[in-house]
N, C-alpha and C positions, 0 to 999 in steps of 0.2 A: 225489778226489771226482768222480764222473761226473754230468754234467748230464742231466736227463730231456729227451728230445726231444719236440717237439710231434707229435701224431698227424698222419698225412698226410691223413686225413679224420676230422673230428670229427662224431660222430652223437649226442653226449650220453651220459650214463651209463645203463646198463641195470641191472636188479636185481642181477646177478652182480658188478657193479663196485663196489658199496657195501660198506663194512665199518663196524661199530659203532665210533664214536670218530672217524671221518673228519670233518674240518672243511673247509668250502669257503667262500671269500671271493669276493664278486662282483668281476669284473675291472674293472667300470666303476661309477661313481657316477652319480647322477641328481639334478640341481638342480630343485627344484620351483618352477614359475612361478605367477604370479597366475592366468593362464589355466587352467593345470592344475587349480588349486583351485576356481575358480569354475565351470568346466565340469563337473568331477566332482560338485560339490555340486548343481548344477542338474540334471544327468542322473539323479542318485539321489533327486531331490525332497526334499533335506534343506533345511528352511526355518529352521534355526538361524542367526540373523544373524551369529553370531561368525565364520562362514566367509566372508561376502561383504559385510558392511556395516562399513566402516572406522570410521565414527562410533560405531556401537554397540560394536564391539570395543574402541575406545579407552577406553570406560568400564569394561571388564572388568579383572581382575587381570593379563591378558596385555598390554593396551595396544595391541594390533594384532590383525588377523584371524589365527585359527588355521587351519592346514591341516586339512581334513576327515580325521578319524582312519581312516575307511574307505579313503580314498585312500592313507594311509600303509600300511595292511595290504596293499592291492592292489599298491602299488609295491614294497614289500619282498618280497612273494611273487614278483613278476615278476623282480626282480633276482636272486632265488635260482634261478629256473627253469633257466638254462643249466647250472648245476652239479648240480641235484637232479632235477627232474621234467620235463625236456625229453622224456623217453620215458615220462612218466606217462600213464595212461589215465583216471584218475579221482581227484579229491581225496576223501578219506574224512572228514577232520575238520580243523578249526582249533580249538584249545583253549588255555586259559591265556593269553589275550591280555592283555598289560599294556602300558601307555603311561606310562613313568616320566618322560618329559620332553616338552614341547610341540614341535611342528614348525611352522615359519613359512615363508612364501614366501621364497625365496632360499636355504633350507637345501639342502645336498647330502647325499644318503643313500647308504649302501652296505649290503649284506646279508652276514651271516655265518651259516652253518648248520652244525649238528653232527648226525651220524647217531646216533640213540638206540637204535633197534631195527630188526631185519629179521625178517620171517617169511614162510613160504610161504603162498600163498593156498589156502584150503580149497576154494574153488569154481572156480578158474580156473588151470589149469596154465601159462598163458602169462604170468602176472604174479606178482609178489611184493609184499608190503606193506613200505613204507619209512616209518619214523617219525623225524622230525627236530625239532629246535628251531632257530628262526631269530631273529635280532635285526637291527634296523636301527640303524645308527650314523651320526651326523651328522659334519660337517666338524670339529667340536670334540672328537670322540671320545666324545660322549655317546650312551648307548643311549636311543633314542626309542621303541622298540617291541620286545617279545619275544613269541613265541608258539610253540606246538607245532603240527605239521601231520603228517598221515598221508596217504599216497597209494599207489595201485596203480601199479607200474612194470613195464613190459614186460621180459621176458627177451630175451636176444640172439636166440634161435631162434624167437621168436614170429612168426607170419606177418604180424601187424599191424605189426611193427617192421622189416620188410624195407626195404632202401634203395629209395627211390622216385625216384631220379634217373633220367631217361630215357636209354636208350642212343642215342648220336648216330647218325644215319643216313648221315652223310657224314664224310669225313676233314677234318682241319684245312685251312683255305684260306690261312692266313698263317703 
């Protein structure tokens, strides 16, 4: 059995790197704090008290504040980016969003994505269209969110995807 070596320079996946059926799991998880939830709720002008008023939330069937579901969408999308759309140029859609279990402050979430479809762009030769489904899984193994997403992804030869690291003007000093 040969072990796959890590790339010397990771620049994310390009359109040519995807295959239908590929599954990617986020390398890190993210624990949601009360600050995350309250700030996100305030920034998005969401006035539903279940997200920020503990006394109100205690009277609901959940018994405590819920994490804003839009934060859950954003966080799981973000956790999937290093594996999927780091070289994306535009999101085209989010569909079929389902929230089968609640998320609470203190939950740690991971993302898992599967490539569903690949197609050439009809309007831009520098990109292809990648369609995936993604789910968020908490520390108990429960799926808390699932959705489908489509995005345009640069090809390796696209000028916009060129490595932007500057060439050093000097030799090493140490």
